[in-house]
N, C-alpha and C positions, 0 to 999 in steps of 0.2 A: 611456437606461436600460441597465443592465449585466446580464450573466449571469456566474455564478461557477462554478468547478470547484475542489473540494478534493482535493489530492494528499497522500498519506501514505507513498508509496514511490517508485518510479521516476519517477512524474509530477513529483516535486519537483526532479529534477536532470537529466533527459535532454533538455530543451529542446523538447519536443513542442509547447508552446504558441506558439512563435514563428511557425509556419506559419499560425496562425489569428489573428494580429494582437492577441495578448494585450496589454492595457494595463499588465501587470506582475503581480507576485506579492507577496503579503504574508503574513507569519507569521499563522497562525490556529489556533484551538483548536476541536476537535469534541468537545463534552461528551457524556458517556454512552457513549463508545466508546474502545477501546484496540486497538493492533496485536496481531495473533496470527498465528502460523505454522500456519494450519489449512487451507490450500488445497493439495491435493496436485498438484504439477506432474508431468505425465506426458509432457512434451515438452522444454521448455526446461531444467529443472533436475532431471529424473528421467525415468522411463519408467513404462509401465503396470505392469510387473513390480516396479519399485523406485521409487515416486513420492517426490519430494522435497517437504518442507514449505515453502510459500512464504507470503508476506505477504497478510493480509486484515484486516478489521475485525470486532470482536465487541462486542456491547453489554456495558457494565460500569457498574453503579451507582457513581457517584462518579468514574468514570474520565474521562480527557481525552486525546485524541490530538492532538498538535501536528504540524501540517504546513503546507502553503502553500495559500492561496486565490488562484486565478488569475482575473483580471478580463478579460472579453471584451465587445465590443459586442453588444448584444442581437440585432442582425441576423445575427450569426455562430452563433447558438444551434444551429440544425439541423446546420450543418457541423461544429461542435465535438462535439456529441453523437454524430453519425454516426461521426466519427473515433475517439472514445473507445470506442464500442460495438465497432468493428472491432478496435481495439488491445487492449482488455481480453479480448474473446472470449466464448465461450459461458459461461453460468452467472453472468455479472456483471449486476447491476442498477446503473443510474445513478440513485441516489436523491437527490432534493433534500433536503438536511439543513441545519439551521441551524448556522452556525459563527460564532465570535467573532473578528473581526479584531483585530490589534494596535491598541489605541486604544479598543476596546470596541464598535465597530459590529457589529451582527449582520446577516448576509446568508444567503440560501438558496444553497447551493452543491451542484452535482451531484457526487456522491461514488460511486466504484465500490466495490461490496460484492459479494463472491462468495457465491452461494447455491446453486451447482450441485451436481452429483452427486459431485464430487471433494473434498468437505469431509472433513477428518480429525477424527474424534471419538473420545473415549474413550482417548486415548493419553496416557501420562505424559510428563513432560519428558525422562526418560531414553529412552523410546521414540522421541520426536521427534529427539533428538540422534543416536541410532543410525540413524534413517531419513536424516537430513541427511548423515551421514558416508558412507553407502553409495550415495546417489543421485547419478546423473550423467545429464544430458540433453544435447541438442544445443548448449546455451549453455555447458555446463561442469558443474563439481561444485556440488552444492547448498550445501556448506559455504562455498565461495567466494562464492556469492550472499548468504548470511546475513552473513558477515563484511564484505562490501562494504556492505551496508545499514547495519550498525553503524558502520562507518567514515564513511560519508556523513552519517549523522545526527549523529555526533560533530563532523564538520567544520562542520556548520550550527549547532552548539551546542544540539542538541535531545536532551534526555535521554529515553530510553524504556526502562523497566525490562525489559519483555519481550524487546526486541531485545538489550539489554546482557547480560541473564542467559543468553540462548540463545547469544550469541557467546562469552561466557566459558566456558560448558559445552563448546562446540566446541573451544575452544583448550586445554582441559585434556586431559592424556594419560591 
């Protein structure tokens, strides 16, 4: 028996799964959700005084988030979930959600979704761009974070309108 984890951001490309004996990753779709920059980073990509908008998932009728589903032996479930909980931090839930793997198979995959107190609500795209341009945390500029996500998704040939639009707005002067 297998367990699955769905990644839609850094989980897709930073190699975290190797230390847990992942059997591989496959392109997958999470229906009913899209990427959004609605989690305020107050450490890595911003500060409490100047938080940076970072990646999360939000429900969307008709939306689809394309990412990777990582396969693990079921015996590794507790280890993998403990590592993910530590990695993602406070305010994240690891929700079992149905994803469609390339080829059509449907599996339940644990998916990190931020629901904590640092959600960004009620901001226009202009406001979010201004926040991203001004925010800087211990990992660097929030703008660099967002442009890096856009670049990595493009390199994987994954089109994501929210990411592409945000990156384009940041690149405009």
